[in-house]
C-alpha positions, 0 to 999 in steps of 0.5 A: 500500500502507498505510504509517506515514502511512495513517490508519484508519477503521472500523465497530463493531457486531455482527453485521457480515456485512451491512455495505456500509460498507467498500465505500462508504468505500474508494470515497470514499477512492479518489475523494478520493485519500486515504491511508486504510483503512476496516475492519469491526470486529465488536464484541460488546456486552461489548467496546464500551468496549475498542473506544472505548479503542482509538480513543483509544490508536491515534488512529483518525481516525473510527469508525462505530457501528451496531446495537446500540451507538448508545446504549451508546457515549455515556457513553464519549465526551467530548462530543456534537454538538447533534444527537446529544444531541437524538437520543440516539444516535450513529453517528459518532465524530470528533476535535475536538482531543483530544476524542472526539465523537459525532455522528449522521449518520443524520439526514442519511441519512434526510432524503435517503431521504424527499426528496419524500415526504409528511411535513408535516402527515401521520401517519407510522407508525414500526416499532420504537423503537431508535437509528435510530428516534430519528434518524427521529423527529428528522427527522419533527419538523423536517419538521412531521409532524402525528403520529408513531406508534411500533409496538413489541412491548414496552410502554413501549419508546418511552416515553423517545423519545416524551417527549424528542421531544414536548418538542423538537417541540411541534407534532408528536404522538408516541405509542406503540402495541402491535404488535397494533394496527397494523391500526388505523393502517396505513390512516391513515399517509401514510408507513410507516418500518421501523427494525427489522432484520427482513428484513435479510440473510441473512433477506431473505424476512422482513418486519415487515408481512404482505402483508395488512397492506401491503394496508391502506395507502392508495393514496397511502401510501409505505413506506421500509425502513432495511434496505439489504441486500437492496436490495429487501427483502420489505417494499419488494417487497410495497409496490411490488406494491401500486403504492406508492412504496417505497424501501430504505435504500441512499440513506440508507446513502450519504448518512449515510456521505457526511456522516460522511466529510466529518466525518473528512476534510473532503472532500465526495464527490458522492452519485453516487460513493457510490451508484456503489459500491452499484450491484451491490447495488441492486434 
């Protein structure tokens, strides 16, 4: 039972009905034999500043940050890791002495998710341009993608993202296209990455791409969907029906959680433990 020595970890975002993070971190805490609890803390946008104050007031050991707060928390922190500063989005808060620091472990998660998929020297199509897309852009630049194209519904939505990563990774061409132009690019993309929440529980029957658009992908293309609940999203199902390699966000969820947990506790929990906590949701 929790007592005065129990430390607190948690997650802020809104909504949080889809989150599997408590299940993951409770499993990791048990595996590591640590006296901690991990709570989902639903936080609407107008309460983000209050949430960070609570972290400071209660000296909460660590906090995950998810949609829509990954950029909003940045001005409330004392410092950022170099990676979080480059990405421009934060998903993990941790203490460095008395300084509250923001990190981005989505990058570690995305690296795990695309392991073995075609990136270097290839064209990648990214759906959306939010906080998760920034982590994706960072990894794709590091891995030497030839071109990274962001499909957006609002003109200019990825302008800052494109400009900042073009400076960071000069060998990769970053650019934006309107959503209506997707058909012109799907056939050339070696990898398609969905960073939008379309298809997330409880709207698992939705997809950011229609079956007809999925049919435009080349036979050697791969699809990854950062959505992890349902475990096999409609996009993933449609891509697999075409015979394409398709992965959901469960591996990314587990790998980013592992990196955050190590930040907070110093304990390295094997990826198999994290994935084991998700077994009943996988598909």
